[in-house]
N, C-alpha and C positions, 0 to 999 in steps of 0.2 A: 503065522501071525506076527505082527510087528507093531511097535509103538513109536510114534514120531513125537519128538520133544522139540517144541519151539522155545528155545532158550533165549530170554530177553534180559538185557541189562536195563535197569530203570533209566528214566530220562534225566536230563541235566537238572541240577539242584540249585537252590538259592545259595549264592556265595561260591559257585563253581569257579568263578574267575580268580579266586584267591588261591586255588589249588592246595587246599588244606587236606590233611589226613582225616577222613571222616569216621571210618570204622562203624562203631555202634551208635554214634551220635544220630539223633532222630531229626534229620533236616528234611524239609518238604521239597517237592518238585518246583522248579521255576516255571514261568510262563513258556520259556523255550522248551523245557522238559515236557510240559503238557502237549505242546505241538508235536514234538518228536514222537511221543508215544501214540498220539492220535494217528500219525502217519503209519506207524507199525500196525495199529488196529485196523486201519483201512486195508493194508496189505493182507492181513489175516482174516478179513471179513468172510472170504469164500471158503476158508478152511473149516471143516466140521470139528470143532474143538469139543472134547469131552469134559474138560475141566481147566481151570486156571489157578495155578498155585503161586504163592509169593512168600518172601520172608515177611516178618511181622513189623518191619520198620516202615515209616510213613511213605518214603519215596517209592518203595516197591509195592506197598499196598495200593497206593493211588495209581501207579502204573498198571497194576493187575486189574483194577476196576475199569480203567479205560479200555483195556484189551478185552475184558469179559463182556462189556456192555452190548456190543453188536450181536453177541451170541445168546443174550438173555441168561447169562450164567452169573452165579455168585462167585466169590473167590475163596480159596482155602489158604489160611496163613500157616506157615511152617517156620518157627523160630530157628530151626536147624539150618535154614538157607540164609541166615544173616551173613553180613560181611565179616572179614577178619575183625576180631577185637584187637584194637591197636593200643589199648591201655593208655599210658601217659602221653602218647603221641597224638591222641585224638584232639582235633581242633587246631593243631599246629601246622605251620608250613614247613617245607623241607629246610628253608633257611633258618627258621627258629629252632628246629631240632638240631641242626649243625651247631648253632650257637650254644645251645644248652648242653649237648653231649656229642661232640664231633666223632669220638671214637665209636660210640654206639651206632651213629648213622653210617659210618664207614663199614662197621661190622654187618649191618643190614644189607648194604649195597654189595658186599663181598659174598654174602651167603643168604640170598633172598629165600631160598628153599628151606633153610634150617633155622633161620633167625627167629628168636622168641621176642615178640614186641614186649617192652617193659610193662609188666602187669597186664599183658594181653596174651594173644595166641601165637602159635607158629603154624606153618603150612600143614603139618601133619595133623594138628588138632582141628583145623578147619575142615580138612578132608574127612576126618573121623566122624564129624557130625553131618556134613553136607552130602557126602556120597550115599550113605544109607537112606537119606531123605529122598534122593533121586531114585534109588532102587525101589523104595516103597511106592513112589508115584508110578513108576513103570509097571510094577506088579499089580497096581490097582486098575491099570488101563492096558490090558494085554493086547488089545487090537484096536487102538484108537490114536487120537492126537491130543496132546495137552500143551498148554503154555506154562512155562516156569519162569517167573520174574525174580531175578536176584541181583547180585552186585558184581562189580568188576573182578574182585579177588575170588569170590565164590564161583562165578561162572568159569573162570580160568582153571580153578581146581577141578571142577567137574569135567571140563573139556580135556584136561591133561589125563585124568583118570580114565575116561572113556576111550581115548585115543592111544594110551600107552606112552604119552610124552613124559619125559623125565621132569620131575618137579623143578629143577633148576632152570628149565626152559619156559617157565610159566609166563613170563612177560613177552615171549615170542608170539603168544596168542592174543591178538588185539581184542579189546572189549571196550568200545567207545560207548558214550551215553546213548541209550535206546538202540543199541546194536542188537541185531537178530542173528542167531546161529541156529542151525537145524541139525539135530542128531536123530538117528534112527536105530532102534534096537530090534534086531531080527530074532532074538532068542538065543543067538550064538555069538553075535559080535555087534559092536557099535560102528556106525558109518556116519561120517560128517558130510552133509550135503551143502551147507552154507555156513560161512564164518564171518562174523562182525559186519554184517550188512547194515548200512544206515540209510533211512529214508530221508531224514533231515539232519544236516551236519551240525554238530555242536560247535559253539564258539570257544569252549574251553573243555578240557578233559582231565579228570582226576583218576589215576590208574587204580586206586584202591577204595573207591567210594561205594 
């Protein structure tokens, strides 16, 4: 028996062109984001999905609804699949953060895997909530296919954990808006069969939205 996980990042969001750190801010999909996810839904139309899961933020909930519609499915919200909490940095651009606290921004760039966002989370804390959520999803569907819609940081953490990639290499795994990655759990090991595939190209990308 095996479980196939269609891991999707939500589509592009309103204000993506500003390249702000979004984190837990609840921003909606943009018209481009809707089109992107509709294209993914069309690609997955022929897949026999058992369920569609998402984080509880608006951009992932809407993306999940679009993916679920062709299959006549509802969606299941899991707050544990939320993006990094970026604390005081949420809503700011990289330039604004550098102006406010250049040393903190440099510390983040030097240790992305270990850095604790001010009043937010670090990578280990994100993994501690997101990975058990994926394990629970797989356990609930031991011989089926599911879609999981989450965020750039969350998806990267899940991919790193599944593939045994060192956390400091997290940004080596692309996660563009509405990107599709496919993981398969055999009961003994994870296999990656597709990474960061896009049906519609985004005009702007935020690495941690």
